[in-house]
N, C-alpha and C positions, 0 to 999 in steps of 0.2 A: 503494500501497499504505501511506504513512505515512499519507496526508490518512482512510481509511476508519480507521486507529485513532483518531485526532482524533476522527473525527466519532462513533462509539465511547460515547470513556474523555465526548466532551462531554452526552452521551446520560443516558447511569452518572450523568454530573451531575447533570444538571436534575432527571430519574428523584426522583435521590434526597431534595435538595431540595421537592419535590413530596411526596414521602411525608414525610419531617422535618414539615414543614407539617399534614398531614392526621391528625397521630399525639396532636396533641397535644390538651392537654381545652382547652375552652370552658364555663368554671365562670361567663360569663356567663348563656349557653344551657340547660347543663344542671346543677341544681344536686340532690344528693340531700339531707333535709335529715332528719328523722327518722325513723331504725327502730329494728324493735320486734321481739320475736322473739311470736308465738301460738300456744299447745299445744290442739288439734282433735285430741281425741281420739287415737291414733295416728299425726296424720300435726303435724309444727313447718313455722308459714311467717314467713317474714319483712315485716312492715309494713310499706312503703316514704311513704314522706311523702315526692314529689318536683315540681322547677319546671322544668316543659323549657316554653323558647323557640325551638319549630320560626321558619325562615324563611320568608321568600313565598314562596323555590322549593320548599324540600319542600311548603308547604300547597299550591300551585299542581299540583305533583305531584301530592299527596291529595289535592286535587278532581277531579282527571283520570284519575285509578285506579288510579295505581301505588304499588303498596305500599310501607311505612317498613316496614323490622326495624328496634326496638330490641337491643340483646344486651343482659341483665345478668349480669355473670358474676360469681360470689358464691366466696370461699376463703379459709381458714382449716383452724382444727382439725389440723391437724396441721405439725408445722417440717416445710420453710421455704414458707409461706404454698401450700401446695397447693392444686389447684380441685377444692371439691364439689360443687358445681352448676354450672348452664352458666341460663338463662332467659330465652324470647325472645316479647317479645310485638310482633304486629305490625298497623300499624292500615292499612285499609282503604276506599276508598266502596264500594260497591258500585250500582254504576245502578240498573240494572231495580230491586230494592229500593228506593230510596231512600233508602239510612240507609251510616252510618257504623258502621264495626263496628271494635270495639278484643276480638283475636281471645290468649286469654292459653295455647294451647294447651289443657293437662288440662283449666286451672280455669275453663275457655267461654269463648262468644263474650257479648259485649253488643253490642248494636245502637243505635243513634243516631240524631234525627230531622234533625237541624244538631252543622257537626261541633266548636261550638264544647261542648256537649255530653262531646262525644270527647273533649275537650281537658278535661273539667274531670275526667270519669273517668279518666282518667291520670295524675292529681297523689292519688292512692292508686292501689297494688299490692300483685298477695301475686305473695309467691314462695315458689313449696316449698320445702322443705329437704328430702334427703336421710333416713332412718328413721334412731335410731340416734344418732344426735349427742351426744357428750359432757358431762356438765352445765357445765363447764368452759370452751364450746369461743368463740373469741373470734374475729374475723375480716376482711377489708375482702368489699366491691361493691362494683364502678364497673358504668356504661353503655356505650356508643357504639349509633351509629343504627352497622348492616350497613350500607356500600357496599357490597361484596359483594351483597347477596340486591337491590339493585333491577335493574332491566331491563339487559338485557346495551347499546342504547344512549345510557340514561344515565349505567354505570361510569364510562367516565374523562373527561366533560365534569363528572362529582361533582370523581372526583381532582383537574382541573385549579379547579374555584372549590373549592376547598375549603374557603372564608370562607363561599360560602352553604348547604355540605353539612356538616361538621363539626355533629358534636351526642358530645361526649366529655365526660362528667360526671370531675371526680375522684373516689379515691377516697374512699371513707370506712371505716371502723370504726361495726363492729356486736361485743353479743354476746350468749351464751345469759343470761337472767335470772339472778338470785341469784349473778352473779360477780363 
């Protein structure tokens, strides 16, 4: 009885140590550089310029058909930083088309013949904001590779080898123009 309790405690400590390593930001690999706000008719967008450095493991997975899902979390406008929007960008390789794809959901899918072109396009993306935000709105934006969207056989190794799979940006502030 005592041995099983010690084993469970040891496993819980190991799991918490692994997960704490997965949660920290990686500013050397993911940097949100500039954020602007664009008004296009009734729609508002955050224009994001970013620098992402995917690891060799991520690039290999992408080339072998594994989708990589980047989640962007936009918060602000209401105290205390209530989430106002989430945006997902999916990177994938379609072998039958021999094309890399950048899927931005409602904003459409763009196709590229080379991986380098896909990565270059990833440097600038748009994130749609919800309608009706106040003119004095300000908030924060962060990005992370969503490990839970990896295929099931890759999830556990991704958590164990977090140095190869961790891609998390520090939060950066943004604000509506004229604030």
